C-alpha positions as CSV (number, residue, x, y, z in Angstrom):
1,M,-39.5,-20.4,-39.9
2,E,-36.7,-19.2,-37.7
3,P,-37.3,-19.5,-33.9
4,F,-38.0,-16.3,-32.0
5,D,-38.9,-15.2,-28.4
6,L,-42.5,-15.1,-27.2
7,P,-44.0,-12.0,-25.8
8,Q,-44.3,-12.2,-22.1
9,G,-47.4,-14.1,-20.9
10,T,-47.9,-15.8,-24.3
11,L,-46.5,-19.1,-23.2
12,D,-49.2,-19.6,-20.6
13,L,-51.9,-19.1,-23.3
14,L,-50.2,-21.6,-25.6
15,I,-50.0,-24.2,-22.8
16,L,-53.6,-23.7,-21.9
17,K,-54.5,-24.2,-25.6
18,T,-52.4,-27.3,-25.9
19,L,-54.0,-28.8,-22.8
20,A,-57.5,-28.1,-24.1
21,L,-56.8,-31.1,-26.4
22,G,-56.3,-33.4,-23.4
23,P,-53.9,-34.1,-20.6
24,E,-50.2,-34.2,-21.5
25,H,-46.8,-34.3,-19.8
26,G,-44.4,-31.4,-20.1
27,W,-42.2,-32.7,-22.9
28,A,-45.3,-33.5,-25.0
29,I,-46.6,-30.0,-24.4
30,S,-43.4,-28.4,-25.7
31,E,-43.3,-30.8,-28.7
32,R,-46.9,-30.0,-29.6
33,I,-46.3,-26.3,-29.6
34,Q,-43.1,-26.7,-31.6
35,Q,-44.9,-29.0,-34.1
36,V,-48.0,-26.7,-34.6
37,S,-45.7,-23.7,-35.0
38,T,-43.6,-25.5,-37.6
39,N,-40.6,-25.2,-35.4
40,A,-40.9,-21.4,-35.0
41,L,-41.6,-21.8,-31.2
42,Q,-39.2,-24.0,-29.3
43,I,-40.0,-24.0,-25.6
44,G,-37.1,-24.9,-23.3
45,Q,-37.5,-26.6,-19.9
46,G,-36.3,-23.4,-18.2
47,S,-39.4,-21.6,-19.5
48,L,-41.9,-24.5,-19.7
49,Y,-41.8,-25.8,-16.1
50,P,-42.0,-22.4,-14.3
51,S,-45.0,-21.6,-16.5
52,L,-46.7,-25.0,-15.7
53,H,-46.1,-24.4,-12.0
54,R,-47.5,-20.9,-12.2
55,L,-50.6,-22.2,-14.0
56,E,-51.0,-24.9,-11.4
57,R,-50.8,-22.4,-8.5
58,R,-53.5,-20.3,-10.2
59,G,-55.8,-23.3,-10.3
60,W,-56.0,-23.2,-14.1
61,I,-54.4,-26.7,-14.5
62,K,-53.9,-29.7,-12.3
63,A,-51.3,-32.4,-12.3
64,N,-51.2,-36.1,-11.7
65,W,-48.4,-38.6,-11.9
66,S,-48.8,-41.4,-14.5
67,T,-46.9,-43.7,-16.8
68,T,-46.0,-42.7,-20.3
69,G,-46.3,-44.9,-23.4
70,N,-42.7,-45.9,-23.0
71,N,-43.2,-46.9,-19.3
72,R,-41.7,-43.8,-17.7
73,R,-43.3,-41.9,-14.8
74,A,-44.3,-38.4,-15.7
75,K,-46.5,-35.6,-14.4
76,Y,-49.5,-35.1,-16.6
77,Y,-51.2,-31.7,-16.7
78,E,-54.8,-31.0,-17.6
79,L,-57.1,-28.0,-17.7
80,T,-59.5,-27.3,-14.8
81,K,-62.8,-25.6,-15.3
82,R,-61.2,-22.3,-14.2
83,G,-58.5,-23.0,-16.8
84,K,-61.0,-23.5,-19.6
85,K,-62.6,-20.2,-18.7
86,E,-59.2,-18.5,-18.6
87,L,-58.3,-20.0,-22.0
88,D,-61.5,-18.6,-23.5
89,S,-60.9,-15.1,-21.9
90,Q,-57.2,-14.9,-22.9
91,T,-58.0,-16.2,-26.4
92,K,-60.6,-13.4,-26.9
93,A,-58.2,-10.8,-25.5
94,W,-55.4,-12.0,-27.8
95,H,-57.6,-11.8,-30.9
96,R,-58.8,-8.3,-30.0
97,L,-55.2,-7.2,-29.3
98,T,-53.8,-8.6,-32.5
99,S,-56.7,-7.2,-34.5
100,V,-56.1,-3.7,-33.2
101,I,-52.3,-4.0,-33.7
102,G,-53.0,-5.1,-37.3
103,Q,-55.2,-2.1,-37.8
104,V,-52.4,0.2,-36.7
105,L,-49.8,-1.5,-38.8
106,D,-51.9,-1.6,-41.9
107,A,-53.0,2.1,-41.6
108,T,-51.6,4.3,-44.4
């Protein structure tokens, strides 16, 4: 698939979903999203890190410094309880929205 821009607010949801699988550092988060989307979603650092900081300020994720598998220091992010609730809420809202949009687009 050809890469495209995400609708505003969608990146936060994708990050929360990625972190639901377990703690990850920023680069691994962007790689996971790219991999699962079969390269259609390529998240640059200029979008990723402001989103991570915003999620952290909201209390939906927390961060800790640790060492990666190749012995580099990196900030690892993980979901908080509030983040898990927010992921559930946003996921339900996303499914409702896309369902309604699909109904409108499929109407004849």
